[in-house]
C-alpha positions as CSV (number, residue, x, y, z in Angstrom):
1,X,-3.8,7.5,68.7
2,X,-2.7,8.7,72.2
3,X,-2.2,12.0,73.8
4,X,-4.5,15.1,73.7
5,X,-5.5,14.5,70.0
6,X,-6.4,10.8,70.7
7,X,-8.3,11.7,73.8
8,X,-10.2,14.4,71.9
9,X,-11.0,12.0,69.1
10,X,-12.3,9.3,71.5
11,X,-14.4,11.8,73.3
12,X,-16.3,12.9,70.2
13,X,-19.9,11.6,70.3
14,X,-20.7,10.6,66.8
15,X,-24.5,11.2,66.7
16,X,-24.3,14.6,68.3
17,X,-21.4,15.6,66.1
18,X,-23.3,14.6,63.0
19,X,-26.2,16.9,64.2
20,X,-23.8,19.8,64.6
21,X,-22.2,19.2,61.2
22,X,-25.7,19.4,59.6
23,X,-26.3,22.7,61.3
24,X,-22.9,23.9,60.2
25,X,-24.0,23.2,56.6
26,X,-27.0,25.3,57.1
27,X,-24.9,28.0,58.6
28,X,-22.7,28.0,55.5
29,X,-25.6,28.5,53.1
30,X,-25.0,32.4,52.8
31,X,-21.3,31.8,51.8
32,X,-22.3,29.0,49.5
33,X,-24.8,31.1,47.5
34,X,-22.9,34.5,47.8
35,X,-20.9,34.1,44.6
36,X,-23.7,32.5,42.7
37,X,-26.1,35.3,43.7
38,X,-23.5,38.0,42.7
39,X,-22.9,36.3,39.3
40,X,-26.5,35.8,38.4
41,X,-27.5,39.3,39.7
42,X,-24.9,40.9,37.3
43,X,-25.2,38.6,34.2
44,X,-29.0,38.0,34.3
45,X,-30.0,41.2,36.1
46,X,-28.2,44.5,36.1
47,X,-25.9,43.9,33.1
48,X,-28.8,42.5,31.1
49,X,-31.0,45.5,31.8
50,X,-33.2,43.6,34.2
51,X,-32.7,45.3,37.6
52,X,-35.7,43.5,39.2
53,X,-34.0,40.2,38.4
54,X,-30.8,41.4,39.9
55,X,-32.6,42.6,43.0
56,X,-34.3,39.2,43.3
57,X,-31.0,37.4,43.3
58,X,-29.7,39.8,46.0
59,X,-32.9,39.2,48.0
60,X,-32.2,35.4,47.7
61,X,-28.8,36.0,49.2
62,X,-30.4,38.0,52.1
63,X,-32.8,35.2,52.6
64,X,-30.0,32.7,52.7
65,X,-28.3,34.8,55.3
66,X,-31.4,34.5,57.5
67,X,-31.4,30.7,57.1
68,X,-27.7,30.7,58.0
69,X,-28.4,32.7,61.2
70,X,-30.9,29.9,62.2
71,X,-28.2,27.4,61.6
72,X,-25.7,29.2,63.7
73,X,-28.2,29.6,66.5
74,X,-28.9,25.8,66.4
75,X,-25.2,25.0,66.2
76,X,-24.4,26.9,69.4
77,X,-27.5,25.5,71.1
78,X,-26.4,21.9,70.4
79,X,-22.8,22.4,71.6
80,X,-23.8,21.4,75.2
81,X,-24.5,17.8,74.1
82,X,-20.8,17.4,73.2
83,X,-19.0,19.9,75.5
84,X,-20.6,19.1,78.9
85,X,-19.8,15.3,78.8
86,X,-16.3,16.2,77.6
87,X,-15.9,18.6,80.6
88,X,-17.4,15.9,83.0
89,X,-14.8,13.4,81.9
90,X,-12.0,15.9,82.5
91,X,-13.4,16.6,86.0
92,X,-13.5,12.9,86.8
93,X,-9.9,12.7,85.7
94,X,-8.7,15.6,87.8
95,X,-10.6,14.6,90.9
96,X,-9.7,11.0,90.5
97,X,-6.1,11.7,90.1
98,X,-6.0,14.1,93.1
99,X,-7.8,11.5,95.3
100,X,-5.4,8.7,94.3
101,X,-2.4,10.9,95.1
102,X,-4.0,12.0,98.4
103,X,-4.6,8.4,99.4
104,X,-1.0,7.5,98.5
105,X,0.1,10.4,100.8
106,X,1.3,12.6,97.9
107,X,0.7,16.4,97.8
108,X,-1.1,17.8,94.8
109,X,-1.1,21.6,95.1
110,X,-2.2,22.1,91.5
111,X,-5.4,20.0,91.7
112,X,-7.6,23.1,92.5
113,X,-6.1,25.1,89.6
114,X,-6.6,22.2,87.2
115,X,-10.1,21.7,88.4
116,X,-11.2,25.4,88.4
117,X,-9.1,27.0,85.7
118,X,-7.5,24.5,83.4
119,X,-10.6,22.4,82.9
120,X,-12.5,25.5,82.0
121,X,-9.8,26.6,79.5
122,X,-9.9,23.2,77.8
123,X,-13.7,23.2,77.9
124,X,-14.1,26.6,76.3
125,X,-11.3,25.9,73.8
126,X,-12.9,22.6,72.9
127,X,-16.2,24.3,72.1
128,X,-14.6,27.0,70.1
129,X,-12.4,24.7,68.1
130,X,-15.3,22.4,67.4
131,X,-17.4,25.3,66.0
132,X,-14.5,26.6,63.9
133,X,-13.5,23.2,62.4
134,X,-17.1,22.3,61.5
135,X,-17.7,25.7,60.1
136,X,-14.6,25.6,58.1
137,X,-15.4,22.2,56.6
138,X,-19.0,23.3,55.8
139,X,-17.9,26.6,54.3
140,X,-15.1,25.0,52.1
141,X,-17.7,22.5,50.9
142,X,-20.2,25.2,50.2
143,X,-17.7,27.3,48.3
144,X,-16.7,24.3,46.2
145,X,-20.3,23.5,45.3
146,X,-20.9,27.3,44.6
147,X,-17.9,27.5,42.3
148,X,-18.9,24.4,40.5
149,X,-22.4,26.0,40.0
150,X,-21.0,29.2,38.6
151,X,-18.1,27.8,36.5
152,X,-16.4,24.4,37.1
153,X,-13.2,25.7,35.6
154,X,-12.7,28.1,38.5
155,X,-12.7,25.1,40.9
156,X,-9.5,23.9,39.2
157,X,-7.8,27.3,39.6
158,X,-8.9,28.3,43.1
159,X,-9.1,25.1,45.3
160,X,-5.6,23.7,44.8
161,X,-3.7,26.6,46.2
162,X,-6.3,26.9,48.9
163,X,-5.9,23.3,49.9
164,X,-2.1,23.6,49.7
165,X,-2.2,26.5,52.2
166,X,-4.4,24.5,54.6
167,X,-2.1,21.5,54.3
168,X,1.1,23.5,55.0
169,X,-0.7,25.1,58.0
170,X,-1.7,21.7,59.4
171,X,2.0,20.7,59.2
172,X,3.0,23.6,61.4
173,X,0.7,22.8,64.3
174,X,3.0,20.2,65.8
175,X,5.9,22.7,65.7
176,X,3.7,25.4,67.1
177,X,2.7,23.2,70.0
178,X,6.3,22.4,70.8
179,X,7.5,26.0,70.6
180,X,4.7,27.2,72.7
181,X,5.5,24.6,75.4
182,X,9.2,25.5,75.2
183,X,8.3,29.2,75.6
184,X,6.1,28.4,78.7
185,X,8.8,26.3,80.4
186,X,11.5,29.0,79.6
187,X,9.2,31.7,81.1
188,X,8.7,29.6,84.2
189,X,12.5,29.0,84.6
190,X,13.2,32.7,84.2
191,X,10.5,33.7,86.7
192,X,12.1,31.2,89.2
193,X,15.6,32.4,88.8
194,X,14.6,36.1,88.7
195,X,12.6,35.7,91.7
196,X,15.5,34.2,93.6
197,X,17.9,37.0,92.6
198,X,15.4,39.8,93.3
199,X,14.7,38.3,96.8
200,X,18.4,38.6,97.6
201,X,19.0,42.1,96.1
202,X,20.3,43.5,99.4
203,X,22.7,40.7,99.8
204,X,23.9,41.0,96.2
205,X,24.5,44.7,96.7
206,X,26.2,44.2,100.1
207,X,28.6,41.6,98.7
208,X,29.2,43.3,95.4
209,X,28.0,40.2,93.5
210,X,26.2,42.1,90.7
211,X,28.1,40.2,88.1
212,X,27.4,36.8,89.5
213,X,23.7,37.7,89.8
214,X,23.6,38.9,86.2
215,X,25.2,35.7,85.2
216,X,22.6,33.7,87.0
217,X,19.8,35.3,85.0
218,X,21.7,35.7,81.8
219,X,21.1,32.2,80.5
220,X,17.4,31.9,81.3
221,X,16.9,35.3,79.7
222,X,18.6,34.1,76.6
223,X,16.7,30.9,76.6
224,X,13.4,32.7,77.0
225,X,14.3,35.1,74.2
226,X,15.2,32.3,71.9
227,X,11.9,30.6,72.6
228,X,10.1,33.8,71.9
229,X,11.9,34.2,68.5
230,X,11.1,30.6,67.7
231,X,7.4,31.4,68.3
232,X,7.7,34.4,66.1
233,X,9.1,32.2,63.3
234,X,6.1,29.9,63.7
235,X,3.8,33.0,63.4
236,X,5.7,34.0,60.2
237,X,5.1,30.5,58.8
238,X,1.4,30.8,59.6
239,X,1.4,34.1,57.7
240,X,3.1,32.4,54.7
241,X,0.5,29.6,54.8
242,X,-2.3,32.2,54.8
243,X,-0.7,33.9,51.8
244,X,-0.6,30.6,49.9
245,X,-4.1,29.5,50.9
246,X,-5.9,32.9,51.0
247,X,-4.2,35.2,48.6
248,X,-2.7,32.9,46.0
249,X,-6.2,31.7,44.8
250,X,-7.1,35.3,44.2
251,X,-3.9,36.0,42.2
252,X,-4.5,32.7,40.2
253,X,-8.1,33.8,39.5
254,X,-7.0,37.2,38.3
255,X,-4.1,35.9,36.3
256,X,-6.4,33.2,34.7
257,X,-9.1,35.7,33.8
258,X,-8.1,35.9,30.1
259,X,-8.2,32.1,29.9
260,X,-11.6,32.0,31.6
261,X,-13.0,34.7,29.3
262,X,-11.8,32.8,26.4
263,X,-13.8,29.8,27.7
264,X,-16.9,31.9,27.7
265,X,-17.1,33.0,31.3
266,X,-18.9,36.3,31.9
267,X,-17.8,39.2,34.1
268,X,-20.5,38.2,36.6
269,X,-19.1,34.7,36.9
270,X,-15.5,36.0,37.4
271,X,-16.9,38.5,40.0
272,X,-18.7,35.7,41.7
273,X,-15.5,33.7,41.9
274,X,-13.7,36.6,43.5
275,X,-16.6,36.9,46.0
276,X,-16.1,33.2,47.0
277,X,-12.4,33.8,47.5
278,X,-12.6,37.1,49.4
279,X,-15.6,36.5,51.6
280,X,-15.6,32.7,51.7
281,X,-12.3,31.0,51.6
282,X,-10.2,33.9,53.0
283,X,-12.5,34.5,55.9
284,X,-12.9,30.9,57.0
285,X,-9.1,30.2,56.5
286,X,-8.2,33.2,58.7
287,X,-10.6,32.1,61.4
288,X,-9.2,28.5,61.3
289,X,-5.6,29.6,61.5
290,X,-6.2,32.0,64.4
291,X,-8.2,29.4,66.3
292,X,-5.9,26.5,65.8
293,X,-2.7,28.5,66.0
294,X,-3.6,30.2,69.2
295,X,-6.6,28.5,71.0
296,X,-5.6,25.1,69.6
297,X,-2.1,25.2,70.9
298,X,-3.3,26.4,74.3
299,X,-5.9,23.6,74.3
300,X,-3.3,20.9,73.5
301,X,-0.8,22.1,76.1
302,X,-3.4,22.5,78.8
303,X,-5.1,19.2,78.0
304,X,-1.7,17.4,78.0
305,X,-1.1,18.7,81.5
306,X,-4.5,17.5,82.7
307,X,-4.1,14.1,81.1
308,X,-0.6,13.7,82.6
309,X,-1.9,14.1,86.2
310,X,-5.2,12.3,86.1
311,X,-6.2,8.8,84.9
312,X,-9.6,8.0,83.6
313,X,-12.0,7.0,86.3
314,X,-13.8,3.9,85.3
315,X,-16.1,1.5,87.1
316,X,-15.5,-2.2,86.7
317,X,-18.2,-4.0,84.7
318,X,-21.2,-5.0,86.8
319,X,-23.1,-7.9,85.4
320,X,-24.2,-9.9,88.4
321,X,-27.9,-10.0,89.3
322,X,-29.9,-11.0,92.3
323,X,-32.2,-13.8,91.2
324,X,-35.9,-13.1,90.9
325,X,-37.7,-14.2,94.0
326,X,-34.6,-14.6,96.1
327,X,-34.9,-12.9,99.5
328,X,-32.5,-10.0,99.6
329,X,-30.7,-10.9,102.8
330,X,-27.7,-8.8,103.7
331,X,-24.4,-10.6,104.7
332,X,-21.2,-8.9,105.7
333,X,-18.1,-11.2,105.5
334,X,-14.8,-10.2,107.2
335,X,-15.4,-6.5,106.4
336,X,-12.4,-4.2,106.8
337,X,-12.4,-0.6,105.6
338,X,-10.0,2.3,106.0
339,X,-9.9,5.7,104.3
340,X,-6.5,5.2,102.7
341,X,-3.6,2.7,103.1
342,X,-1.9,4.7,105.9
343,X,-5.1,5.3,107.9
344,X,-6.4,3.1,110.8
345,X,-9.3,0.9,109.8
346,X,-12.7,2.4,110.5
347,X,-14.2,-1.2,110.5
348,X,-12.1,-4.3,111.0
349,X,-13.1,-7.9,110.3
350,X,-16.8,-7.4,110.8
351,X,-19.3,-10.2,110.2
352,X,-23.0,-9.5,110.1
353,X,-26.0,-11.2,108.8
354,X,-29.3,-9.2,108.3
355,X,-32.0,-11.6,107.2
356,X,-34.8,-10.1,105.0
357,X,-37.4,-8.4,107.1
358,X,-35.1,-7.5,110.0
359,X,-35.4,-4.2,111.9
360,X,-31.8,-3.4,112.8
361,X,-30.5,-0.3,114.7
362,X,-26.8,0.6,114.5
363,X,-25.5,2.6,117.4
364,X,-22.1,3.8,118.7
365,X,-20.2,6.9,119.6
366,X,-20.0,9.7,117.1
367,X,-17.4,9.1,114.4
368,X,-17.1,5.4,115.2
369,X,-18.0,4.4,111.6
370,X,-21.8,4.0,111.5
371,X,-22.3,6.1,108.4
372,X,-19.3,4.4,106.8
373,X,-20.9,1.0,107.4
374,X,-24.2,2.4,105.9
375,X,-22.3,3.4,102.8
376,X,-20.6,0.0,102.5
377,X,-24.0,-1.9,103.0
378,X,-25.5,0.2,100.2
379,X,-22.6,-0.2,97.8
380,X,-21.4,3.4,97.9
381,X,-18.1,2.5,99.3
382,X,-15.8,-0.5,98.5
383,X,-14.4,-2.7,101.3
384,X,-10.7,-2.9,101.6
385,X,-11.1,-6.6,102.6
386,X,-14.1,-8.8,102.9
387,X,-17.4,-8.4,101.1
388,X,-21.0,-7.1,101.4
389,X,-23.5,-9.4,99.8
390,X,-27.1,-8.6,99.0
391,X,-29.2,-11.6,98.0
392,X,-26.0,-13.6,97.9
393,X,-24.3,-11.3,95.4
394,X,-21.5,-8.8,96.2
395,X,-23.0,-5.3,96.0
396,X,-20.1,-4.0,93.9
397,X,-21.0,-6.6,91.3
398,X,-24.6,-5.5,90.9
399,X,-25.5,-3.3,88.0
400,X,-26.4,0.3,89.3
401,X,-29.9,0.0,88.0
402,X,-30.6,-3.2,90.0
403,X,-28.7,-2.0,93.1
404,X,-30.9,1.1,93.1
405,X,-34.0,-1.1,92.9
406,X,-32.9,-3.2,95.9
407,X,-31.9,-0.6,98.5
408,X,-32.5,3.0,99.3
409,X,-30.3,5.2,101.6
410,X,-31.6,8.4,103.2
411,X,-28.7,10.4,104.8
412,X,-29.0,12.9,107.6
413,X,-28.9,15.8,105.2
414,X,-31.9,14.9,103.0
415,X,-31.8,16.1,99.4
416,X,-34.7,18.1,97.9
417,X,-34.4,19.5,94.4
418,X,-36.2,22.3,92.7
419,X,-39.3,21.0,91.1
420,X,-42.8,19.8,92.1
421,X,-43.6,17.8,95.2
422,X,-44.6,14.9,93.0
423,X,-41.2,15.0,91.2
424,X,-39.4,15.0,94.5
425,X,-41.3,12.1,96.1
426,X,-41.8,9.8,93.0
427,X,-38.5,9.8,91.2
428,X,-37.4,6.5,92.8
429,X,-40.8,5.0,91.7
430,X,-42.1,6.9,88.7
431,X,-45.2,4.5,88.5
432,X,-46.4,5.2,92.0
433,X,-50.1,6.2,92.2
434,X,-51.5,9.3,93.9
435,X,-53.3,7.0,96.4
436,X,-50.0,5.3,97.3
437,X,-48.3,8.6,97.7
438,X,-51.2,9.8,100.0
439,X,-50.9,6.6,102.1
440,X,-47.1,7.0,102.4
441,X,-47.4,10.7,103.4
442,X,-49.9,9.7,106.0
443,X,-47.8,6.8,107.4
444,X,-44.6,8.9,107.9
445,X,-46.4,12.0,109.1
446,X,-45.8,14.2,106.0
447,X,-49.5,15.0,105.3
448,X,-49.6,18.4,106.9
449,X,-46.4,19.4,105.1
450,X,-47.7,18.4,101.7
451,X,-50.9,20.2,102.3
452,X,-49.1,23.3,103.4
453,X,-46.9,23.2,100.3
454,X,-50.1,23.1,98.0
455,X,-50.3,19.4,97.1
456,X,-48.4,17.1,94.8
457,X,-48.2,19.5,91.9
458,X,-47.0,22.5,93.9
459,X,-43.5,23.8,93.2
460,X,-40.8,23.4,95.9
461,X,-38.3,26.0,97.0
462,X,-35.6,23.8,98.7
463,X,-34.2,26.8,100.4
464,X,-37.5,27.6,102.0
465,X,-37.8,24.2,103.7
466,X,-36.4,23.4,107.2
467,X,-34.1,20.5,107.7
468,X,-36.9,18.5,109.3
469,X,-39.3,19.3,106.3
470,X,-36.6,18.0,103.8
471,X,-36.3,14.8,105.8
472,X,-40.1,14.2,105.7
473,X,-40.1,14.6,101.9
474,X,-37.1,12.2,101.6
475,X,-38.9,9.7,103.9
476,X,-42.0,9.7,101.7
477,X,-39.7,9.1,98.7
478,X,-38.0,6.2,100.4
479,X,-41.3,4.7,101.6
480,X,-42.8,4.5,98.0
481,X,-39.6,3.2,96.5
482,X,-39.6,-0.5,95.4
483,X,-36.4,-1.2,97.3
484,X,-36.9,-4.0,99.9
485,X,-33.9,-2.6,101.9
486,X,-34.2,0.8,103.5
487,X,-31.2,2.4,105.3
488,X,-32.0,5.5,107.4
489,X,-28.7,7.2,108.3
490,X,-30.0,9.5,111.1
491,X,-32.7,10.4,108.6
492,X,-35.1,11.6,111.3
493,X,-32.7,13.5,113.5
494,X,-34.3,16.9,112.7
495,X,-37.7,15.6,113.7
496,X,-39.1,15.7,117.2
497,X,-39.3,12.4,119.1
498,X,-43.0,11.9,118.4
499,X,-42.6,12.5,114.6
500,X,-39.5,10.3,114.6
501,X,-41.3,7.4,116.3
502,X,-44.2,7.7,113.9
503,X,-41.9,7.6,110.9
504,X,-39.7,4.7,112.1
505,X,-42.8,2.6,113.1
506,X,-44.2,3.2,109.6
507,X,-41.0,1.9,108.0
508,X,-41.1,-1.0,110.5
509,X,-44.5,-2.0,109.2
510,X,-43.4,-1.6,105.6
511,X,-42.5,-5.0,104.0
512,X,-38.7,-5.5,103.8
513,X,-35.5,-4.8,105.8
514,X,-35.1,-1.6,107.8
515,X,-31.6,-0.5,109.1
516,X,-31.6,2.6,111.3
517,X,-28.4,4.5,112.3
518,X,-29.8,5.5,115.7
519,X,-29.7,9.1,116.8
520,X,-31.8,8.5,119.9
521,X,-32.0,5.6,122.3
522,X,-35.7,5.2,121.4
523,X,-34.7,4.1,117.9
524,X,-32.6,1.3,119.3
525,X,-35.4,0.2,121.7
526,X,-37.8,0.0,118.8
527,X,-35.5,-2.3,116.8
528,X,-35.6,-6.1,117.0
529,X,-31.8,-6.2,116.7
530,X,-29.1,-3.7,117.7
531,X,-25.5,-3.6,116.5
532,X,-23.1,-1.7,118.7
533,X,-19.9,-0.4,117.2
534,X,-17.0,0.5,119.4
535,X,-14.0,0.7,117.0
536,X,-12.3,-2.5,117.9
537,X,-15.3,-4.9,117.9
538,X,-19.0,-5.1,117.4
539,X,-21.7,-6.6,119.5
540,X,-25.1,-7.7,118.2
541,X,-28.2,-8.4,120.2
542,X,-31.5,-7.2,121.4
543,X,-31.7,-4.0,123.6
544,X,-32.2,-6.1,126.8
545,X,-29.4,-8.5,126.1
546,X,-27.0,-5.8,125.2
547,X,-27.7,-4.0,128.4
548,X,-26.5,-7.1,130.2
549,X,-23.5,-7.9,128.0
550,X,-22.2,-4.6,126.4
551,X,-20.5,-2.0,128.7
552,X,-20.5,0.5,125.8
553,X,-24.2,0.0,125.1
554,X,-25.0,0.5,128.9
555,X,-23.0,3.7,128.8
556,X,-24.7,4.9,125.7
557,X,-28.0,4.1,127.1
558,X,-27.3,6.0,130.3
559,X,-26.1,9.0,128.4
560,X,-29.1,9.0,126.0
561,X,-31.7,8.1,128.7
562,X,-30.2,10.5,131.3
563,X,-30.0,7.8,134.0
564,X,-27.3,6.6,136.4
565,X,-26.6,3.1,135.3
566,X,-25.8,1.6,138.8
567,X,-29.0,3.2,140.2
568,X,-31.0,1.9,137.2
569,X,-29.5,-1.6,137.6
570,X,-30.1,-1.7,141.4
571,X,-33.7,-0.5,141.0
572,X,-34.5,-3.1,138.3
573,X,-32.8,-5.8,140.2
574,X,-35.0,-5.0,143.4
575,X,-38.1,-5.2,141.2
576,X,-37.0,-8.6,139.9
């Protein structure tokens, strides 16, 4: 099964749907007992001269209504477990399709509308249709059980015409979808032609071309009118289906009254059957037809549009693992990366080896590709050519859970979420002890901040923190993580030089590999190795060797340190 219906069927999460179906049955309890309560209240209560018995049956119906209200509440509360994953999948399709077209150089003016409006239309319609269909099935089942409890003979009279009406209505849905789509296209064509003619009204009047202008819009108007008449015919078919499924059972029950009485059915039983038809079957069938005939058609048409413009985003299977005990060295082999097939490479044919335990600084002019390289090293971006290996395994082949346990990246804009301090600093290592957290906070210089916030169990207001305070919390989070590779992408740029030095030296003492995207020259001077990116090639060495061999590094050093390089060279040469 393909198309919108196939996509909808595949998106249904069976366990969650089963739970909603059970609550739908609870919601249908008032309808299921309504006819039975009426029949018993009359036959065993009021008509038998026992008003208290009749009142008790009506009270039971009221109690069932309260239980049904609880079921309805739980039904709507549980919708999120189905609706939100469905919406997330649609968003991934819309964004993925738009990005693919953008990379291919194709314009996609409707992407924002699909993301903001059409996805929400489909989401809301999906939720409504799900509730209606489940409630319809539960109500129909409840009515069938109730009728069988009152008088099995009425099941034979009432359910066949009801099911016939439902089946005929289901057969019109495909036609309704086509007619709705044709009407939408006809309306769009008429709007386009009419807009063209109206924009040239002065020219039409000046040239006396009224007849030609009328002829231009005559055919689109006729097409649009024919499409509207076709929609009206579909609505008439829906009315006929409701008459068969909703009113015919009532007529059959009334016409079969003498036969039912001859079989010993009481007045209360027949009135109970009428209650099931009027307040059970008719009501739920009307709701179903309105929902599927209007919302359902809009859902199908809009979802088809989304599916036609976006393909499913899927990650390739990741099964590789870094062997236990293997040193997680980083190796870059022939790495080339560009943001799109027509774009110039940000990195080109880069080779780099970062043995475990290395402290590496990456420097270069702004926009040269330092953060891009950080994303590639951490597996957040995929190389166009070449590979990035961690522990001898390509990072894109690692399962996300193991990749997360091997490396941690702290970007320049550190993320802090609403919650406690403990939740923010420990979610990369839920088993971390309070002592380890205290040691980490002391090491990176976050102790005063945590004390000011009120300790580990204090609530954090992210908007009330400065950029530097958010960076300190992120640094504690990275420090206590189990990852042996830490990448700090200008993660200390909002700290003062003293605080930055303290944090970087703490990570330098931490077991493992440290890669720093350098914001200040002091970061590069603290590193054992420095990688200089200049857009066409890269240079690797120590601070001292790069001062001798890399013109770009000398320029960067002079800019950062505020020195004149020729004077600096002459002074140091004289001292030598």
